[in-house]
N, C-alpha and C positions, 0 to 999 in steps of 0.2 A: 862660332865656326862649326860647320858641319863635319862630322867624323863618320867613319864607316867601320863596322865590325865584320870581319870574315869569321864565320862560325863553322867549325867542323863538328858535326853531331855524332859521327861514329867514333868508336874507341880506337886509338886514343884521340879524344876530342881536344879542341882548343878554341880560344877566341883571340883574334889578333886585330888590333886597332890601326887604322890608316887615316892619314890626313887627306889623301886624294885617291881617286878611283884607279889611276894608272898603276900605283903601287899595289893596290888591292888586286887588280886583275893579274898583275905579274905574279903575285903570290898564289892566286887561285890557279893559274896555269900549271904551277908545280905539282898540283894534286890531280891533274887530269891526264889520264894515260893517252898514249899515241893513238890507240884504236878509237878513242872517243872523238878525236879531232881529225880523223881522216877526211880529206877533202874529196870532192867529186873526181878531181884529176888523179888523186892517189889511187882510188879504186880502178880507174881506167888504166893507170900505169901498171898496176899489180896483176889484174885479172884479165883474161882473154875470154869474153863471153861466147866467142864462136865455138869453143870446145866444151860448152856447158849443156846440160840437159835443159829441157824447157822449164822445169821447175826451178832449177838452179839459176837460169837466166832471169826468170821473173824476180827471184830474190835479189839477184845482183842489181837489176834495174831499180828495185826499191831502195837498196842500199845506196846506190849512186844518187837517186832522187832525194834521199833524206840526209845525205852526207853534208858536212860543212861546205859552204860555198868556197870556191877556190881563193877568193880575195877577202876572206873573213878577217884576216889580220889588219886590213885597211879600214874596217868598220870603226865606228865611233867606240870609245871605251865602254860606254853603256851597253851598246849592242854586243860587243865581245863578251862582256860579263854575262849577259842574258844567254848567249849561246853556250858558254862554258857551264853555267848553272843548269842548263837543260840537258847536259850529257848524263850518262849513267854514273860516271864518277862525280859529277857536279851535284847530283841529287842529294848527296850527303852533306852538302855545304849550304850555308845560308848567308845572306848579307843583310845587315840592319844599319840604318842611318839614324843619327841622333845629333842634336844641337848641343855642343859642348857647353854652351852658356846656360842651358836649362838645368 
């Protein structure tokens, strides 16, 4: 049976073992802050680019472009895991897979 370890490298670190990716991703989400998972729509709802300087507007447009897709929670569990691991908070985490029978 394939198992997965969620590893937090920063202090205090941990290793947690899961039988399936859904559980692992649920646990991973607990360690990702709300700023890291802001969606494109979140940015549009919070900020009004019409009141921004040109430099600020360029940064805003970049933030929207690189934000999480609005429908990211509907992605496959594998894709959600990859998105979360790619965040600033997620970079201190790792996932390793192993065969329990080996």
